[in-house]
N, C-alpha and C positions, 0 to 999 in steps of 0.2 A: 504494500500500500504506500502511495506517495501522499505526503502531508505538507501543505504549504502553510507557513505561519507568518502573520504580520501583527502589527499593533499600532498604537498611536503615541505611546510613551517614548518611543525610540529604540533602536536596536541594542543599545547598551543598558536598557532598563532591566532590573532583576526579574520582572514578571515574564518577559519573553524568553529569557534563559530557562526559567523554571518550566515554562510550557514546552519548550523544545526538548528538555530533559524527559518530561513525561511522554511526549509524542514519540520519542526515539524508541520507546518500547513497543510501538505498534507499526512502525514502518520507516521509510526513508523520508527524512525531514529536510525541507528547504525553508530558509528564513529570508524573507525580503521585507524590510521594515524601514520606516523613516530614519534617516541618519541622525536627526535630532528630534526633540519632543514636538509632537503635533497634536496634543490633546485639544479636544473640542473644536476640531476643524470641520466636523460633520462630513459631508460627502464631496468636498471640494477636490478638483483635479487641476493639474498644472498644464496650461495651454500656451502661455506666452513666453516661455523660455525653455531651453532644453534641460532635461533632468541629468544630474550627475550621479554616478554610482560609486560606492566605496566597498570593495570586498573586505570582509572581516571574518572572524572566527566565532562560532557559537558552538559550544559543546553539544554533541549529538546530532549536529546538522551536516548534511552532505555539502550544502552550499549555504553561505550567509552573505547577504548584500544589504548595505545601507543605501537608501535613496534619498536625495534631498527634495522630497515631496511628501504628499499626504498618504494616509493608509490606502485610499482608493487608487492613487498613483501606483503604489507598491504592488497591488494586486494586478492592475493592468500591465505593469512592466514585467512582472513574473510570468504572466500568461502569454502576453503578446511578443515580448522581446526575448526573455530567457527560455520561452517555449516549455515551461513547466506545465505538466498536465496532472494536477493532483486529483486524488480521490475525494479529498475533503480539505477545506480551508479552515484554519483556526485563527482567531484574532484575539490577542491578549498576552498574558494576563494583565488586564488593566489594574492599576493600583487603587482605584476607587470604583465603587459599584456604578453600573449604568442601568438604572431602572426608571420606570415612568417615562415621561416625555423627555427626559435627558437623552434617550436613545436618538432623538433628532439632532442633538449636538455632538454626540459621541463619534470620534474618529474610529474607535475600536469597533463599534457596531457597524459603522459605515464600511469599514474594510470587509467585514463579513457579508454585508448586503451587496457590495460590489461583486464579490464572488458569485452570489446568486444571479446577479444581472448578467454575468458572463457564463452562466450555466453550470455552476458548481455548488454542491452542498457546503454549508458553512456553519460554524459555531463561534459565537462571541463569548469570551470568558472574562469576567471581572470579579474582583474581590472588594472587601471593605477594609479601610485603614491598612492597606498593604499587607493583609494577612494571607501571604502566599502559601503558608503551611496547610491551611484548611483546604486550599485547592489541590495541593499535592496529595493530601490524604483522601479526598472525596471525588475529585474529577475523574480518575481512571474508571471507577465504577459507572459513573454517568456516561462516559465516553463509550464504554463497551456496550452499554444498553442502546445508545443511539446508533452505534455501528451495526446493530443486529437487524437493521432494516428500516429505521425510523427517519433517516436522513433523506431529504429530497433537494433537488437543485433550485427549487423556488421558495424555500423557507429557511430563514436564519434562526438558529436556536440560540437565544440569548440567555446565558447562564450567569447568575450572580451569587456570590458567596458572602455570608455575614461575617462580622468580626469575631464571632464566637469560636473558640477552639473546637467545641462539639456542637454543631448545628442541631436544631430540634428535629430536623427532617428535611425532606424535599417536597416542594410544592410546584405543581404546574399552574402558572398564573396568567392573568391578563395584564395588559399594560395600564398602569395607573397614571396619576398626575404628579409631577415633581414641580413644586412651586417654592420659590425662595423669597425671603425678606431681603430684597436686593438693595444694595447701596454701593456707591462708588467711593472707594477709599483713596484719599489724596496721597500720591507718592511724588518723588522727585521729578519724574518725567511725565506725570499726568495723573490719571485716575484708573484704579483697578476695580473691576466688578467683584463684589464679595457679598456675603450674607448667608445665614443659616437656612436649612430646609424648614418649611412650614409643615407641621403635622396636620395635614388636611383630613377632613372627614371623607373617606372613600372606602369602597368595599374591601373586605378582608382578603378577597381572592386576588387583589392586585399585587403586582411585584413589589410596589412601594411598601405596602403594609406588611406583606409576608416577610420581606427581608428585615424590616424594622423589628419584627417579632422573632427573628432568629432563625429563619428557614433559608435553605438554598432554594433559589427560584429558577425555574426552567420555563422560558416564555417563547413560544414559536412566533416569529415575526414574518409576515408576508407583505411584499411590496405592492400596495394598492392605494392609489391616490383619489380615485373617483368615488362618488356617492351614488349608489344605485337608486335610492329613493328620490334624490334630487333630479337624476337623469330622467326618471319616469315623469316627474312633475314638470320639468322643463320641456319635455317632448310634447306635452299637451299645449304648451304656450307657444313654442317655436316651431 
């Protein structure tokens, strides 16, 4: 089995090295990730300048390459230029969770969705408070179950781990709402966005509530932007 790995924290981040080490037990690993941190870049790609590549070494990987672009860039580069044909694409391990509407901003999740758009099954993996050990302990079991036939090329599996050493269990969840008490903190060169998560009233089956309650969350994400109900309504008018 061939496994392509990317992330948004950068190719030197501890999370991607931990994920490559896990994945090396299941097949041939290729790592193509941003050369530097690209957190919260969402699904951006680089069009107006050439991409530079930086060969590097990642333990357990047959090939490791840093790209001065986004996670989506890295997946495109790996597939179209390096001609890697993976059986599955992994993105992570992100050092903070990607739940709720934060998936719209996440480079980690976008890297996995880009793999779907290119026709490959993908899994995004994130943890809480840089707790990589909980991922090392519990991801292999989840990965093996997903490899048993649950992976498809049109769905990203978004997995998030809590900060607990021993999670309460695993929950298959819906996507919740992540809202923050946002403020811009003044710094020397300008203002930086900051603010704590607001504990909103939302269903317990959401990924936001489930991970706050100490569960590992498994959330299937499918790329669909249109609204069926509104299409039917609009067709009557137009």
